[in-house]
C-alpha positions in Angstrom: 119.8 -145.5 -82.2 123.2 -144.4 -81.0 124.1 -141.5 -78.7 127.2 -139.3 -78.5 128.5 -136.7 -76.1 128.3 -133.0 -77.0 132.0 -132.8 -76.0 133.2 -135.8 -77.9 136.2 -135.1 -80.2 135.4 -135.8 -83.9 138.0 -138.6 -84.0 136.3 -140.4 -81.0 132.6 -139.7 -81.6 131.8 -142.8 -83.7 133.8 -145.2 -81.4 132.3 -143.7 -78.2 128.6 -143.8 -79.2 126.2 -145.7 -76.9 122.7 -147.0 -76.9 119.7 -145.7 -75.0 119.9 -148.2 -72.1 123.6 -147.4 -71.8 123.0 -143.8 -71.0 119.6 -144.1 -69.2 121.0 -144.3 -65.6 124.1 -142.1 -65.9 123.2 -138.6 -66.8 126.4 -136.8 -67.8 128.9 -138.4 -70.3 132.3 -139.3 -68.9 133.8 -136.2 -70.6 131.3 -133.9 -68.9 129.1 -133.5 -72.0 125.5 -134.2 -72.5 124.1 -137.0 -74.7 122.3 -136.5 -78.0 121.5 -139.0 -80.7 124.0 -139.2 -83.6 121.1 -138.1 -85.8 117.5 -137.3 -85.2 114.8 -139.8 -86.3 112.5 -138.3 -88.8 108.7 -138.3 -88.6 106.7 -138.5 -91.9 103.4 -136.8 -92.8 101.8 -140.2 -92.9 102.9 -140.9 -89.3 101.6 -137.6 -88.1 98.2 -138.4 -89.7 98.1 -141.8 -88.1 99.1 -140.4 -84.7 96.2 -137.9 -84.5 93.8 -140.5 -83.2 96.2 -142.1 -80.7 95.9 -142.0 -76.9 98.7 -140.2 -75.1 100.3 -143.5 -74.0 100.3 -144.9 -77.5 101.7 -141.6 -78.9 104.5 -141.8 -76.3 105.3 -145.3 -77.4 105.5 -144.4 -81.1 107.9 -141.5 -80.4 110.0 -143.2 -77.7 110.5 -146.4 -79.8 112.5 -144.2 -82.3 114.9 -143.3 -79.5 115.0 -146.4 -77.3 115.6 -149.0 -80.1 117.3 -151.4 -77.7 114.3 -151.8 -75.4 111.9 -154.5 -76.7 108.8 -152.8 -78.1 106.4 -154.9 -76.0 108.2 -153.8 -72.8 108.3 -150.1 -73.9 104.6 -150.2 -74.8 103.8 -151.6 -71.3 105.9 -148.9 -69.7 104.1 -146.0 -71.5 100.7 -147.7 -70.8 101.6 -147.9 -67.1 102.8 -144.3 -67.0 100.2 -142.3 -68.9 96.8 -143.0 -67.3 94.0 -140.7 -66.1 94.5 -142.2 -62.7 98.0 -140.8 -62.5 97.2 -137.5 -64.3 93.9 -136.8 -62.5 94.3 -133.2 -61.4 92.7 -131.6 -64.4 90.8 -128.3 -64.1 87.0 -128.3 -64.4 86.1 -128.6 -68.0 89.3 -130.5 -69.0 89.3 -134.2 -69.6 91.9 -136.0 -67.5 92.0 -138.8 -70.0 93.6 -136.5 -72.6 96.6 -136.1 -70.2 97.6 -132.7 -71.7 94.3 -131.1 -72.7 94.3 -127.8 -74.7 92.2 -124.7 -73.8 91.7 -121.9 -76.4 92.1 -118.6 -74.6 91.8 -116.2 -77.6 90.9 -116.6 -81.3 90.9 -113.8 -83.8 91.3 -113.8 -87.6 92.9 -117.3 -87.6 95.3 -116.5 -84.8 94.9 -118.5 -81.6 96.4 -118.3 -78.1 96.1 -121.8 -76.5 97.1 -123.1 -73.1 98.4 -126.7 -73.0 97.8 -128.2 -69.5 100.9 -130.1 -68.4 100.2 -130.0 -64.6 97.7 -132.7 -64.0 100.2 -135.2 -62.5 100.8 -136.1 -58.8 103.0 -133.0 -58.0 100.9 -130.5 -60.1 103.9 -129.6 -62.3 104.9 -130.3 -65.9 108.0 -132.2 -64.6 105.6 -135.1 -63.8 105.1 -135.7 -67.6 108.7 -137.0 -67.9 109.5 -138.0 -64.3 106.8 -140.6 -64.0 108.1 -142.4 -67.1 111.7 -142.0 -65.9 110.8 -143.7 -62.6 109.3 -146.7 -64.4 112.2 -146.8 -66.9 114.7 -146.8 -64.0 112.9 -149.6 -62.1 112.7 -151.6 -65.3 116.4 -151.2 -66.1 117.6 -151.9 -62.6 115.5 -155.0 -62.3 117.1 -156.4 -65.4 120.5 -155.7 -64.0 119.7 -156.7 -60.4 121.3 -153.3 -59.5 120.8 -150.3 -57.4 120.9 -146.6 -58.2 121.5 -143.5 -56.1 119.9 -140.5 -57.8 121.6 -137.2 -57.2 119.8 -134.1 -58.4 119.2 -130.4 -57.9 115.9 -128.6 -58.1 114.7 -125.0 -58.1 111.3 -126.2 -57.0 109.4 -128.6 -59.2 112.0 -131.2 -60.5 112.7 -132.4 -56.9 109.1 -133.1 -55.9 108.3 -134.7 -59.3 111.4 -136.9 -59.0 110.7 -137.9 -55.4 107.1 -138.8 -56.0 108.1 -140.8 -59.1 110.9 -142.7 -57.2 109.4 -143.1 -53.7 109.2 -146.8 -52.9 110.9 -147.9 -56.1 113.0 -151.0 -55.6 116.8 -150.4 -55.6 116.5 -146.5 -55.8 117.5 -143.8 -53.4 117.0 -140.1 -54.1 119.4 -137.4 -52.8 117.8 -134.0 -53.9 119.4 -130.6 -53.4 117.4 -127.4 -53.3 118.2 -123.8 -52.4 117.5 -123.2 -48.8 114.4 -120.9 -48.2 114.1 -120.0 -51.9 111.2 -122.2 -53.0 107.5 -121.5 -52.4 106.0 -122.8 -49.1 104.0 -125.3 -51.1 107.0 -126.6 -53.1 109.1 -126.9 -49.9 106.4 -128.8 -48.1 105.7 -131.1 -51.1 109.3 -132.3 -51.0 110.3 -132.1 -47.3 107.1 -133.7 -46.0 107.9 -137.0 -47.7 109.0 -139.5 -45.0 110.0 -142.4 -47.3 113.3 -144.0 -46.2 114.7 -143.8 -49.7 114.2 -140.0 -50.0 116.9 -137.6 -48.8 116.2 -133.8 -49.0 119.2 -131.5 -48.6 118.7 -127.7 -48.4 121.8 -125.9 -49.8 122.8 -122.5 -48.3 122.9 -120.8 -51.7 121.0 -120.6 -55.0 120.0 -123.2 -57.5 123.1 -122.8 -59.5 125.2 -123.7 -56.5 123.2 -127.0 -56.1 123.5 -127.7 -59.9 127.2 -127.1 -59.8 127.5 -129.7 -57.0 125.6 -132.3 -59.1 127.9 -131.8 -62.0 131.0 -131.9 -59.8 129.9 -135.2 -58.3 128.9 -136.6 -61.7 132.3 -135.7 -63.1 134.1 -137.6 -60.3 134.0 -140.9 -62.3 135.5 -143.0 -59.6 132.9 -141.8 -57.0 130.1 -142.0 -59.5 130.9 -145.7 -60.3 131.5 -146.7 -56.7 128.3 -145.2 -55.3 126.2 -145.9 -58.4 125.2 -142.2 -59.0 122.6 -141.3 -61.6 120.6 -138.2 -62.2 117.0 -137.1 -63.0 117.8 -133.5 -63.9 117.2 -132.5 -67.5 120.8 -133.4 -68.3 119.4 -136.9 -68.4 118.5 -137.7 -72.0 115.5 -139.9 -71.1 114.0 -137.0 -69.2 114.2 -134.7 -72.2 113.0 -137.2 -74.8 109.9 -137.9 -72.7 109.1 -134.2 -72.9 109.2 -134.3 -76.7 105.9 -136.3 -76.6 103.7 -133.4 -75.4 104.9 -131.1 -78.3 103.6 -133.7 -80.7 100.4 -134.0 -78.7 99.9 -130.3 -78.6 100.5 -129.9 -82.3 98.2 -132.7 -83.3 95.4 -131.6 -81.0 95.6 -127.9 -82.2 95.7 -128.7 -86.0 93.7 -130.6 -88.5 96.3 -131.0 -91.2 100.1 -131.2 -91.4 100.4 -128.0 -93.5 99.4 -126.0 -90.5 102.2 -124.5 -88.4 102.1 -123.9 -84.6 104.4 -122.0 -82.3 105.2 -122.7 -78.7 106.0 -120.4 -75.9 107.9 -122.1 -73.1 108.7 -120.6 -69.6 112.4 -121.5 -69.4 115.2 -121.4 -66.9 117.3 -124.5 -67.5 116.5 -124.9 -71.2 115.3 -128.5 -70.8 111.7 -128.0 -71.6 112.2 -125.9 -74.7 115.1 -128.1 -75.7 112.5 -130.9 -76.1 110.6 -128.6 -78.5 113.8 -128.1 -80.5 114.2 -131.9 -80.8 110.6 -132.2 -81.9 111.2 -129.6 -84.6 114.4 -131.3 -85.7 112.4 -134.6 -86.1 110.1 -132.8 -88.5 107.2 -131.5 -86.4 105.9 -128.4 -88.2 106.8 -125.9 -85.4 107.1 -122.3 -86.6 108.7 -120.6 -83.6 110.0 -121.7 -80.2 109.7 -118.7 -77.8 111.7 -118.8 -74.6 110.0 -116.9 -71.8 112.3 -115.9 -68.9 111.8 -114.0 -65.6 114.2 -111.5 -64.2 117.0 -114.1 -64.5 117.2 -113.4 -68.3 120.4 -115.3 -69.3 118.5 -117.1 -72.2 116.6 -114.0 -73.3 119.9 -112.1 -73.5 121.5 -114.8 -75.7 118.6 -115.0 -78.1 118.6 -111.2 -78.4 122.4 -110.6 -78.7 124.3 -113.9 -79.1 126.0 -113.4 -75.8 125.7 -116.2 -73.2 126.7 -114.6 -69.9 126.0 -116.6 -66.7 125.4 -114.7 -63.5 127.1 -115.2 -60.2 125.1 -116.4 -57.2 124.8 -112.8 -55.8 123.4 -111.7 -59.2 120.7 -114.3 -59.3 117.3 -112.8 -58.5 114.9 -114.6 -56.1 111.6 -114.1 -57.9 108.0 -115.0 -57.7 108.5 -117.6 -60.4 111.3 -119.4 -58.5 111.6 -122.5 -60.6 113.2 -120.3 -63.3 115.6 -118.6 -60.9 118.5 -120.1 -62.8 121.5 -118.3 -64.3 123.4 -121.2 -65.8 121.2 -123.2 -68.1 122.7 -126.7 -68.1 120.7 -128.0 -71.0 121.7 -125.1 -73.3 124.8 -127.0 -74.2 122.7 -129.4 -76.4 121.5 -126.4 -78.5 124.9 -124.8 -78.7 126.3 -128.2 -80.0 123.8 -128.0 -82.9 124.6 -124.3 -83.4 128.3 -124.9 -83.9 127.7 -127.8 -86.4 127.9 -130.6 -83.9 131.5 -129.9 -83.3 132.3 -131.5 -79.9 135.8 -129.9 -79.6 134.3 -126.4 -80.1 131.4 -127.1 -77.7 133.9 -128.3 -75.0 136.0 -125.1 -75.5 133.0 -122.8 -75.2 131.7 -124.4 -72.0 135.1 -124.4 -70.5 135.0 -120.7 -71.1 131.8 -120.6 -69.2 133.6 -122.0 -66.2 136.7 -119.8 -66.5 135.3 -116.6 -67.9 131.6 -116.7 -67.2 130.3 -117.1 -70.7 130.9 -116.8 -74.4 130.0 -114.5 -77.3 128.8 -115.8 -80.6 127.5 -112.5 -81.9 130.2 -112.2 -84.6 131.3 -108.8 -83.4 135.0 -108.0 -83.2 136.6 -109.9 -80.3 133.7 -112.4 -80.1 134.1 -116.2 -80.0 132.3 -116.8 -83.2 129.4 -115.7 -85.4 127.0 -118.6 -85.1 124.3 -116.4 -83.6 123.3 -115.6 -87.2 122.1 -119.2 -87.4 119.7 -119.0 -84.5 116.7 -117.9 -86.7 117.1 -121.1 -88.7 116.1 -123.0 -85.6 113.1 -120.8 -85.0 114.0 -119.4 -81.6 112.8 -116.2 -80.1 112.6 -114.9 -76.5 111.1 -112.4 -74.1 111.3 -111.4 -70.5 108.7 -111.0 -67.7 109.0 -109.3 -64.3 107.0 -109.6 -61.0 104.7 -106.8 -62.0 104.1 -108.4 -65.4 103.2 -111.8 -63.9 100.9 -110.3 -61.3 99.1 -108.3 -63.9 98.9 -111.3 -66.3 97.5 -113.6 -63.5 94.8 -110.9 -62.9 94.0 -110.4 -66.6 93.8 -114.2 -67.3 91.4 -114.7 -64.4 89.3 -111.7 -65.5 89.3 -112.5 -69.3 89.3 -116.3 -69.3 88.1 -117.4 -65.9 91.1 -119.5 -65.0 93.9 -119.0 -62.4 97.4 -119.7 -63.7 100.7 -120.0 -61.8 103.5 -117.5 -61.9 105.7 -119.3 -64.5 102.7 -119.8 -66.9 102.0 -116.1 -66.5 105.5 -115.3 -67.7 104.8 -117.5 -70.7 101.5 -115.9 -71.6 102.9 -112.4 -71.2 105.7 -113.2 -73.7 103.5 -115.2 -76.0 101.2 -112.3 -76.5 104.2 -110.2 -77.6 105.0 -112.8 -80.2 101.7 -113.7 -81.8 101.7 -113.8 -85.6 98.8 -113.7 -88.0 97.3 -117.1 -88.8 99.6 -119.0 -86.4 98.4 -120.8 -83.3 100.5 -120.0 -80.3 100.5 -122.8 -77.6 101.8 -121.8 -74.2 103.0 -124.7 -72.1 101.6 -124.5 -68.6 104.2 -125.3 -66.0 102.3 -125.8 -62.7 99.0 -125.4 -61.0 98.5 -122.0 -59.3 98.3 -123.6 -55.8 102.0 -124.2 -55.8 102.7 -120.4 -55.8 99.8 -119.2 -53.6 101.7 -116.2 -52.2 101.6 -114.4 -55.6 98.1 -115.6 -56.4 96.9 -114.0 -53.2 98.7 -110.8 -54.1 97.2 -110.7 -57.6 93.7 -111.8 -56.9 93.1 -111.2 -53.2 92.1 -114.8 -52.6 93.8 -118.2 -52.3 94.3 -120.5 -55.3 92.1 -123.6 -55.4 93.9 -126.7 -54.3 93.2 -130.2 -55.6 92.0 -132.8 -53.2 94.7 -134.1 -50.9 96.8 -130.9 -50.9 94.7 -128.8 -48.5 97.1 -128.6 -45.6 100.4 -129.8 -47.0 102.4 -127.0 -45.3 101.3 -128.3 -41.9 102.8 -131.8 -42.4 106.1 -132.6 -40.5 109.2 -132.1 -42.6 112.4 -134.1 -43.0 115.5 -132.5 -44.4 119.0 -131.4 -43.6 120.7 -128.0 -44.3 124.2 -128.1 -45.8 126.7 -125.6 -47.2 127.7 -126.0 -50.9 130.7 -128.2 -50.1 131.3 -131.0 -52.6 133.5 -133.0 -50.3 130.9 -132.8 -47.5 128.2 -133.8 -49.9 130.1 -136.9 -51.1 130.5 -137.9 -47.5 126.8 -137.5 -46.8 125.9 -139.7 -49.8 128.5 -142.3 -48.9 127.2 -142.5 -45.3 123.6 -143.0 -46.5 123.9 -145.5 -49.3 125.1 -148.5 -47.3 127.7 -149.2 -50.0 
C-alpha cells in the first residue's frame, strides 16, 4: 500500500509515494499536505460475513493489514492484540460488556428505524481518542525500537486528544510528548487529566489563545523541515494517517454489530470539530462498508455544518471562535477536512493546494458553483453521503436531560450534540448509530446544570482535580515554542 500527499502535483504523485512505516512517525507531508492511500483497499461481502464473529482486536488486524502492508502480519496481529483488551478498555457502563470494546446500546426502535449509541469511551482517558491513540503508542514504540531512534511528539488538543496521547505515550521508550492546549478553555476534568501527569517525558503547554492558535503552531513547526528533522518531530493529531485509519475499525465494528446481513444500511452521526473522526467513516465507506449517510454534528462553531449546507468553507478568526460547553469541538479550522476536499476535487493535488492556500490568505473557499465561486464541486457532496446539523448549549442541556429521563443513561455534552442532530436526520428503516465521544464525568459542569447532580465517575478518577498539576503557559509564538522544544529534548 502506497501513500501520497493531498498536495502532490500530478507529475510527482507516483514518484513521491511512500509506505505506511515511512509516514507513521511524521504526520504532515513535506509539502504541507496530508497523506492518503493512492487507492482505498476494498472489502468484499465475504469478508464482512467472516468478520462478524471476530473480536475487536482481530477485526482491527484484518482492517489494518490492508493499510500497513509493510509491517509483518505476525507483528501487526501482536500489536492489535496488545492494544484492544478488556483490561485497557475497562470503563464500560453498567450493562455493557467491556470485552466488546465498543458496545452498542439501542436507545429507540420504531417501525424498523433504530437510534443506537456506540460506546467509544471505555479507555483509560474516557474518550474516543483512546481507540486510536493506544494503538498509535504501541506502533510508535514498535517502529522506534526497530530503528533504535527517538521521537518528540508535538501536538495540539482542544481537550481529549492531549490526554489520550499522553496516557498512551507515558513511559514509552524513546518518546517525549509536547502537548499544546488552549489556556483555561478546557473542562476542569480535562485540564486535570493532562496537567496532573508527572511523567518526565510529558510536557504540557497552555497557549494563551484558542485551539486553532495551537493547531497553527503545530503545522508551522511541522512545516519547518530542517527543525523537524533535527529534533525528530512527529505528531499524534488526526493529521497523522495511522491515527485516522485506527478509527476506521470502529465503523466496521458498529456496522457489523448493528446488522445481520450486508444488504442492510446504517448511518452514523458523528460529533465533529476537526473532521478526523468522521473522516474515518468516509474512508470506511470508500472501502465498501454499506454506510448510508455520514452526519456531521457541530456545536456553535459550525464551520463544517456551513460547508455541508452551502458549499462555503469559511474559517473563523480566534475572536470569532465560541468557547462552548462541548469544548473539544471549539474548532474553526478543521485540519482533516483537506482529506475530503482532495476527494471532492478528483484527487487533484494542485487544486487542493491552491484551495488551502486560499484558506491561509483569504480565510476560506467557495465550491458552491455560484458566480464568483472557486468551483462547483459542492454538487458532488451527496455522492459521498454527507449531511450535517448544529447544536447549541440549550440544545445539549435539554438533550442530556431527555436522554437521562428517556433511556436512563447520562451522556456527555458532545454526544448530546450528536444525538440532537441524529434525531433530526432519522430515516425510515435505517439504523442511525451515534458515536459517543466521552463519558459524562469529563464535562461535569454541564451535567450538573442539566440534571442537578454530578456525573458518576469511574473508579480512580474521583478527585483528579485535586492532584498537583505540572504545566507552563506560553503565548502563541512559534519561535519561542521551537526554543522550548529544543531546550527539553537533549538533542
